[in-house]
C-alpha positions as CSV (number, residue, x, y, z in Angstrom):
1,M,111.2,131.7,80.9
2,N,107.5,131.8,80.2
3,F,104.9,130.4,82.5
4,T,101.2,129.9,81.9
5,P,99.1,130.1,85.1
6,R,96.1,128.4,83.5
7,E,98.0,125.1,83.4
8,H,97.2,124.9,87.1
9,S,93.7,124.0,88.0
10,S,94.1,124.0,91.8
11,A,96.1,125.5,94.6
12,L,98.1,122.2,94.8
13,F,100.3,123.5,91.9
14,P,101.9,120.3,90.6
15,A,105.4,120.5,89.2
16,L,105.5,121.0,85.4
17,T,108.3,118.6,84.7
18,K,107.8,114.9,84.5
19,G,111.6,114.4,84.8
20,H,114.3,115.2,87.3
21,F,115.0,118.6,85.8
22,G,112.9,121.6,84.9
23,V,110.1,123.2,87.0
24,T,110.2,121.0,90.1
25,K,108.1,123.1,92.5
26,V,105.4,125.8,92.2
27,F,104.4,128.1,95.1
28,G,101.4,130.4,95.1
29,L,98.7,132.2,97.0
30,G,95.2,131.0,96.5
31,R,94.8,130.0,92.9
32,R,97.6,132.2,91.6
33,P,101.2,130.8,91.2
34,L,103.9,133.2,92.4
35,F,107.2,131.4,92.4
36,T,108.8,128.4,90.7
37,V,111.9,126.3,91.6
38,V,113.7,125.3,88.5
39,R,116.4,122.6,88.5
40,T,118.9,122.7,85.7
41,R,121.8,120.4,85.2
42,T,124.2,122.8,86.9
43,R,122.1,124.6,89.6
44,N,118.8,125.4,91.2
45,E,116.9,128.6,90.4
46,L,114.1,130.5,92.1
47,H,111.9,132.4,89.6
48,L,109.2,135.1,90.2
49,I,106.2,134.7,88.0
50,R,105.0,138.1,86.7
51,R,101.6,138.9,85.3
52,G,101.2,137.8,81.8
53,G,103.1,134.5,82.5
54,K,106.7,135.7,82.2
55,S,109.1,135.2,85.0
56,C,112.5,136.4,86.2
57,R,115.2,134.7,88.1
58,L,115.6,135.9,91.6
59,L,118.4,133.7,93.0
60,T,120.4,130.5,92.4
61,W,121.9,127.9,94.6
62,P,124.0,124.7,94.0
63,L,122.5,121.3,93.4
64,S,122.4,119.0,96.4
65,S,125.4,116.9,97.4
66,K,123.3,113.8,96.7
67,I,122.8,114.8,93.1
68,R,126.4,115.7,92.7
69,R,127.5,112.4,94.2
70,A,125.2,110.6,91.8
71,E,126.9,112.4,88.9
72,L,130.3,111.2,90.2
73,L,129.1,107.7,90.7
74,N,127.9,107.5,87.1
75,E,131.4,108.5,85.9
76,G,132.9,105.9,88.2
77,F,130.7,103.1,86.7
78,D,132.4,103.5,83.3
79,A,135.0,100.7,83.8
80,A,132.5,98.2,85.1
81,N,130.0,99.1,82.4
82,L,132.6,98.7,79.6
83,H,133.5,95.3,81.1
84,E,129.8,94.3,81.0
85,L,129.6,95.3,77.3
86,R,132.6,93.0,76.4
87,T,130.3,90.0,77.2
88,I,127.8,91.0,74.4
89,D,127.5,88.7,71.4
90,P,128.2,91.0,68.4
91,T,126.2,88.8,66.1
92,R,122.9,89.5,68.0
93,T,120.6,92.6,68.0
94,V,121.4,94.6,71.1
95,V,118.4,96.2,72.9
96,L,118.9,98.4,76.0
97,F,116.1,97.9,78.5
98,V,116.1,100.9,80.9
99,F,114.8,100.8,84.5
100,D,115.3,102.8,87.6
101,F,115.7,99.6,89.7
102,L,114.8,95.9,89.8
103,H,113.6,94.5,93.1
104,E,114.7,91.1,94.5
105,T,111.2,89.9,93.6
106,G,108.1,91.3,92.0
107,G,105.5,91.0,89.3
108,V,107.2,93.4,87.0
109,E,110.5,91.7,87.4
110,R,109.0,88.3,86.7
111,R,107.1,89.6,83.6
112,V,110.4,91.2,82.3
113,E,112.2,87.9,82.9
114,L,109.7,86.0,80.8
115,F,109.8,88.5,77.9
116,L,113.6,88.8,77.9
117,D,114.3,85.1,78.0
118,R,112.0,84.6,75.0
119,L,113.5,87.6,73.2
120,S,117.0,86.2,73.8
121,A,115.9,82.9,72.3
122,R,114.9,84.8,69.1
123,G,118.3,86.5,68.6
124,I,117.9,89.6,70.8
125,Q,120.8,90.5,73.2
126,P,119.1,92.1,76.2
127,V,121.2,94.7,78.1
128,I,119.7,96.1,81.3
129,V,120.3,99.7,82.3
130,A,119.5,100.3,86.0
131,A,120.7,102.1,89.1
132,R,120.1,98.9,91.2
133,H,119.5,95.4,90.1
134,D,118.6,92.8,92.7
135,Y,116.6,90.3,90.6
136,A,118.7,87.2,90.4
137,P,117.1,85.5,87.4
138,L,118.0,88.5,85.1
139,Q,121.6,88.8,86.3
140,K,122.6,86.5,83.4
141,Y,122.3,89.5,81.1
142,P,124.8,92.4,81.0
143,C,123.8,95.3,83.3
144,L,125.0,98.9,82.9
145,R,124.8,100.9,86.1
146,L,123.2,104.4,85.8
147,I,121.7,106.6,88.5
148,P,118.8,108.3,86.7
149,G,118.6,111.5,88.8
150,A,122.1,112.6,88.0
151,P,122.7,115.6,85.7
152,N,124.8,113.4,83.4
153,A,122.4,110.4,83.2
154,A,120.7,111.4,79.9
155,W,124.1,111.9,78.3
156,K,125.4,108.7,79.7
157,L,122.5,106.8,78.1
158,L,123.5,108.2,74.7
159,Q,127.0,107.0,75.4
160,F,125.8,103.5,76.2
161,V,124.1,103.4,72.8
162,R,127.3,104.3,71.1
163,W,129.4,101.9,73.2
164,S,127.0,98.9,72.7
165,G,126.0,99.4,69.1
166,A,122.4,99.0,70.3
167,K,119.6,99.1,67.7
168,V,116.8,99.8,70.2
169,V,116.3,101.6,73.6
170,E,113.2,100.6,75.5
171,F,112.2,102.6,78.6
172,N,110.4,100.4,81.0
173,L,108.2,103.1,82.6
174,K,108.0,101.7,86.1
175,S,109.4,105.2,86.8
176,P,109.4,107.5,83.7
177,K,111.5,110.4,85.0
178,L,114.8,109.5,83.1
179,A,112.8,109.1,79.9
180,H,111.5,112.6,80.3
181,D,115.0,113.9,80.9
182,V,116.4,112.4,77.6
183,D,116.5,114.3,74.3
184,I,114.2,111.8,72.5
185,K,114.8,113.5,69.1
186,A,118.6,113.1,69.5
187,L,118.2,109.5,70.8
188,R,116.0,108.6,67.8
189,Q,118.8,109.7,65.4
190,L,120.8,106.8,66.8
191,V,118.3,104.0,67.6
192,R,114.7,103.0,67.6
193,V,113.1,104.2,70.9
194,G,110.1,102.7,72.6
195,C,108.5,102.1,76.0
196,M,106.7,99.4,78.0
197,L,104.1,100.6,80.5
198,H,103.7,98.3,83.5
199,G,101.0,100.4,85.2
200,R,99.4,103.8,85.3
201,E,102.5,105.9,84.9
202,D,103.2,109.6,85.4
203,T,103.8,110.5,81.8
204,T,101.9,112.3,79.0
205,Q,100.3,111.3,75.7
206,E,102.5,114.0,74.0
207,F,105.6,112.3,75.3
208,L,104.5,108.8,74.3
209,D,103.6,110.0,70.8
210,R,107.3,111.0,70.2
211,L,108.4,107.4,70.6
212,D,108.7,104.9,67.8
213,Y,106.5,102.3,69.7
214,R,104.5,102.1,72.9
215,C,103.6,98.8,74.5
216,T,101.6,98.0,77.7
217,V,100.6,94.9,79.6
218,F,97.1,96.3,80.3
219,S,95.7,99.1,78.2
220,R,92.3,99.6,79.8
221,S,93.6,101.3,82.9
222,S,96.5,103.2,81.3
223,G,94.6,106.3,80.3
224,F,96.7,106.6,77.1
225,E,95.9,106.0,73.5
226,R,97.7,104.3,70.6
227,L,99.3,101.6,72.9
228,V,100.0,98.1,71.7
229,K,98.6,95.5,74.2
230,L,101.0,92.7,75.1
231,P,99.4,90.3,77.5
232,N,101.4,88.7,80.3
233,I,102.9,85.4,79.2
234,V,103.2,82.4,81.4
235,T,105.3,79.3,81.5
236,F,103.1,76.2,81.8
237,P,104.9,73.4,83.7
238,D,104.8,69.9,82.1
239,A,103.5,68.5,85.4
240,C,101.3,70.2,87.9
241,P,101.2,69.6,91.7
242,A,98.4,67.4,93.0
243,F,95.5,69.6,94.1
244,D,93.9,68.7,97.5
245,P,90.6,70.4,98.4
246,H,91.2,69.4,102.0
247,A,94.4,71.5,102.1
248,D,94.3,73.8,105.2
249,T,96.8,76.5,104.1
250,A,96.8,79.4,101.6
251,L,99.8,81.2,100.2
252,Y,100.3,84.9,99.4
253,I,103.2,85.8,97.2
254,G,104.5,89.4,97.0
255,R,106.6,92.1,98.5
256,I,105.7,93.2,102.1
257,D,105.7,97.0,101.8
258,S,103.3,99.9,102.4
259,E,101.8,99.6,98.9
260,K,101.0,95.9,99.1
261,L,99.9,95.9,102.7
262,P,96.2,96.3,102.0
263,T,96.2,93.3,99.7
264,I,97.9,91.2,102.3
265,R,95.4,92.3,105.0
266,N,92.5,91.3,102.7
267,F,94.2,88.0,102.1
268,I,94.4,87.3,105.8
269,R,90.7,88.2,106.3
270,I,89.7,85.8,103.5
271,C,91.8,83.1,105.1
272,E,90.0,83.7,108.4
273,R,86.6,83.6,106.6
274,L,87.5,80.3,105.0
275,G,89.1,78.8,108.1
276,V,92.5,78.2,106.7
277,R,96.0,79.0,107.9
278,F,98.2,81.3,105.8
279,E,101.8,81.8,104.6
280,I,103.3,84.9,103.2
281,A,106.2,84.6,100.8
282,G,108.2,87.7,99.8
283,P,110.8,90.1,101.0
284,V,110.1,92.9,103.5
285,T,111.1,95.9,101.3
286,S,110.1,98.7,103.6
287,P,110.8,97.6,107.2
288,G,111.2,101.1,108.3
289,S,107.7,102.2,107.3
290,R,105.2,102.7,110.2
291,P,102.4,100.6,108.7
292,V,104.8,97.7,108.0
293,G,106.4,98.0,111.4
294,R,102.9,97.7,113.1
295,F,101.9,94.8,110.8
296,L,104.8,92.4,111.1
297,P,104.5,91.7,114.9
298,S,100.9,90.7,114.3
299,I,101.9,87.8,112.0
300,P,103.0,84.4,113.4
301,P,106.7,84.2,112.7
302,D,106.4,80.8,110.9
303,A,103.9,82.4,108.5
304,L,106.6,84.6,107.0
305,I,108.5,82.2,104.7
306,G,110.7,84.8,102.9
307,P,111.3,85.2,99.1
308,I,110.7,82.2,97.0
309,D,111.0,81.1,93.4
310,T,107.3,81.0,92.6
311,R,107.3,78.2,89.9
312,A,109.7,76.0,91.8
313,H,107.9,76.4,95.1
314,L,104.5,75.6,93.6
315,Q,105.9,72.6,91.8
316,A,107.4,71.3,95.1
317,Y,104.7,72.3,97.6
318,G,101.6,73.3,95.6
319,S,99.6,70.4,97.0
320,R,99.8,72.0,100.5
321,Y,97.7,75.0,99.4
322,L,94.0,75.5,99.0
323,F,94.7,78.6,96.9
324,V,97.5,81.0,96.0
325,A,97.0,84.8,96.2
326,G,98.9,87.8,94.8
327,G,98.7,90.4,92.1
328,G,100.1,90.8,88.6
329,Q,102.0,87.8,87.5
330,V,101.4,85.7,90.6
331,P,97.8,84.6,89.9
332,L,98.7,83.6,86.4
333,E,101.7,81.5,87.7
334,A,99.3,79.8,90.2
335,A,96.7,79.2,87.5
336,A,99.4,77.7,85.2
337,A,100.1,75.2,88.0
338,D,96.3,74.4,88.0
339,L,95.8,75.8,91.5
340,P,93.0,78.3,92.5
341,A,94.3,81.9,92.3
342,L,93.0,84.8,94.3
343,I,93.4,88.5,93.6
344,T,92.8,90.8,96.6
345,P,92.0,94.6,96.4
346,H,94.4,97.4,97.2
347,D,91.9,99.0,99.5
348,P,90.1,97.6,102.6
349,T,87.3,95.9,100.6
350,P,87.9,92.1,100.9
351,E,84.4,91.5,99.6
352,R,85.7,92.5,96.1
353,A,88.4,89.8,96.0
354,M,88.2,87.6,93.0
355,F,89.3,84.0,92.3
356,L,90.2,83.6,88.7
357,D,87.7,81.6,86.7
358,A,87.0,81.0,83.1
359,E,84.5,83.9,82.9
360,N,86.5,86.6,84.6
361,Q,90.1,85.8,83.7
362,E,90.1,87.8,80.5
363,V,88.8,91.0,82.1
364,L,91.1,90.6,85.1
365,R,94.1,90.1,82.8
366,D,93.1,93.3,81.0
367,W,93.7,95.0,84.3
368,N,97.0,93.1,85.0
369,C,95.3,91.0,87.6
370,V,95.3,94.0,90.0
371,I,92.2,95.2,91.8
372,N,93.0,98.9,92.2
373,R,91.6,101.3,89.6
374,I,89.4,98.6,88.0
375,P,85.7,99.6,87.9
376,R,83.8,98.1,90.9
377,P,81.2,96.4,88.7
378,L,83.9,94.3,87.2
379,T,85.0,92.9,90.6
380,P,81.8,92.0,92.5
381,G,83.7,89.4,94.5
382,N,83.3,85.6,94.4
383,V,84.8,84.4,97.6
384,D,81.4,83.0,98.7
385,A,81.2,81.0,95.5
386,F,84.6,79.6,96.1
387,A,83.8,78.7,99.8
388,E,80.7,76.8,98.6
389,A,82.7,75.0,96.0
390,V,85.3,74.0,98.7
391,R,82.4,72.7,100.9
392,L,81.0,70.6,98.0
393,A,84.4,69.2,97.1
394,R,85.2,68.2,100.7
395,Q,81.8,66.4,100.7
396,G,82.8,64.3,97.7
397,D,82.1,66.3,94.6
398,P,85.6,66.4,92.8
399,E,84.4,68.7,90.1
400,A,83.0,71.5,92.4
401,L,86.3,73.4,92.3
402,R,87.0,72.8,88.6
403,P,85.7,76.3,87.6
404,F,88.5,77.8,89.7
405,R,91.3,75.8,88.2
406,I,91.7,77.4,84.8
407,R,95.1,76.1,83.4
408,G,93.3,74.7,80.3
409,E,91.6,78.1,79.6
410,L,94.9,80.0,79.9
411,E,96.7,77.6,77.6
412,R,94.1,78.3,74.9
413,T,94.2,82.1,75.3
414,L,97.8,82.9,76.2
415,S,100.1,82.1,73.2
416,A,103.6,83.2,74.0
417,D,104.6,82.9,70.3
418,A,101.9,85.2,69.2
419,V,102.7,87.8,71.9
420,L,106.4,87.7,71.0
421,D,105.7,88.0,67.3
422,R,103.8,91.3,68.0
423,Y,106.5,92.5,70.5
424,L,109.3,92.0,68.0
425,K,107.4,93.6,65.2
426,E,106.9,96.8,67.3
427,M,110.4,96.8,68.8
428,L,112.3,96.3,65.5
429,G,109.8,98.2,63.3
430,T,109.4,95.2,60.9
431,P,106.3,94.8,58.8
């Protein structure tokens, strides 16, 4: 194989593959790469990089037992997968939505639910492809089990296309490795192929340009070009909970794991700043991690209320909360219920936290209501302004908090029909 040393700009030597197979590790001395580990679908290989960029294979060894077991499991899923496909309505357009996994709860999962339910109402038959699927609201759709890191995963996906009669395969690039393992040219001979980016994913512009369509929920932070922006859509309840400015509790909704922990800590600091109690709703998805293990004992047991159905919970208990916090879809769900919605940063800077208002909601939605890579000037923080509005409202000014309750503004700017029209046009390639 040929190897080009100049592709590496530092001694960190990142792997050259974006998938599970290919050059997975590079070892070197100083700034010069010396050895590569290459994973094929049958074995691992160690290569020596010679001067001029060429390499020679030094030795080989078997794939790990974990990878081999995944390959066997994929074969063993065939009967169950075929059974799932028998539930498909043959008169509908079948689309395979490919994931690595779906959590029990999460912003991506909720966003996908809203899109798939509306696509189903328009004649699309969603079929989910995933190694693990724990998100109950989407379990009404057929699910084909596929472990993406197995040597036979890419071939199995082509088999699913033939079995199902699918017209489209959409990679949801929450984790893009399987997409990089697939022969996109061969797949496009069978179906239309696209992707949905839910964040800043580890892929390349060259890969994206090989697809028939490329969608994203927030284009400004993706770092890629030629993406079609599809804003989050929201369900607006017919009736909203009564809002009480004297409420003494705030609610955070989201997974409790190492990634989300900074946002939860910032939420707690803001609750202390405003003098309100707090509740945290969501599953503990990484209880074995050291940060989460240290965090959980510091929280009052009655503050951890477990996973919830966001919409149903806010409808039933929304009047208990002064505000609702979270990232991604959560602030929009809270705003749709006409409750103040807070977005807290992913780093220890609670002063940058933003309550949604009419002026900032469009910018924050462009960044998926996540304060992570968003430029600092766009999130100067407005907790003090919210605190002052709460003070005025409790003193008898009922309109003081109106700027932070933006259901009406969202209804004017988030048209689900317009978003779905654009999505279907991209997905099906219609004019």
